[in-house]
N, C-alpha and C positions, 0 to 999 in steps of 0.2 A: 685555634685560629681566629684571629680577629676579623670582624666584618668591616673593612675599610672601603668606603665607597668614594669614588671620584665624582664630584658634582659636575653636572653638565654645564657647559659654557652658555651664558646668556647671549642670545643673538644681539647684534647691534640694532638699536632701535630704528624703526622706519618712521620717517617724517611724512605727514600727510598734507599739511597745509602749504601753500606756496610761500607764505611768510617764513615759516620755519625752514623750508628748503633753501630759501634765499639767504637766511642768516647762516645756515650751515655751510653753504657754498662760499660766503664771504669769509668765514673763519678758516675754511680750508685754503682758500687763495692766500689769506694773510699768513698762515703757517708755512705754506710752500714757497711763496715768492717774495716775502717781505725783505729778506736779507739781500736778495739780488737787486731789488729796487733801491734800497738804501745805499748799497755799494755803487750803483750806477749814478745816483744823484751826487754822492760824494766825489766820484770820479769826474763828473762834469763840473762841479764847483771848485774842486781843489786839484789834487794830484793823484796819480794812480797808486803811489806807495801808500798814501793815506786811505785810498779806497780799498786796497788789499787788507790793511789793518782793520778797517771798518767792517769788511766782509767777515774776517775771522772773529772779531768781537761780536758782531750781530749773530753769527752762527752759534756762538756760545750762549748768548742771551736768549735766542729763539729756542734753543734746546731746553733751557731752564723754564721758559714760559710753556713750552709744549709738555714738559713733564709735570709741571704744576697743574695744568688743565687736565691732563690725563689722570693723575692721581687723585684729583678732587671729584671726578665724576664716574670713573669706572669702578665697579664693585671690587672689593679687596681680594676676593677669590679669583678674579680674572686678570689681575695686574701682571701676571707672569706671561701672558700672551702678548704678541706684537700687534700693534694697531697702526694703521696708516693715518695720514692726516685727515682723510675723509671719515674714518671711524671715530677718531677723537672729536672731530667737529660734530658728528651726529650725536655722540654720547653727550657732549657738552650742551648742545642745543636742546636735546630732549630733556635732560635733567635740570638744567639751570635756566634756560630762557623760554622754552615753549613747553607749557604744561598741558599738552593735548593728550587725549586718551590713546595710549598705545596698546591695543588689544590684539595685535597680530602675533 
């Protein structure tokens, strides 16, 4: 019998400084609401048919951006788990933008 062990999941990093929390919050808001803001602006400037097409296109583009961010910062052993926009923003801020000491 082989001894196969499942590695424990690393917790999402906790951000301690206000600057890092603000950056993470901004990234989360960008990931969640950018497609709706773009579609609303296009609807106000042009037509609602173009706005619907823009909404669909921006949904696809934001999915690609979200997956690129997610795959660049989350450890490879944990990529099978689902992460919310807040989790992706926390991981990205902790690994790429704020290099504070995460000892928790």
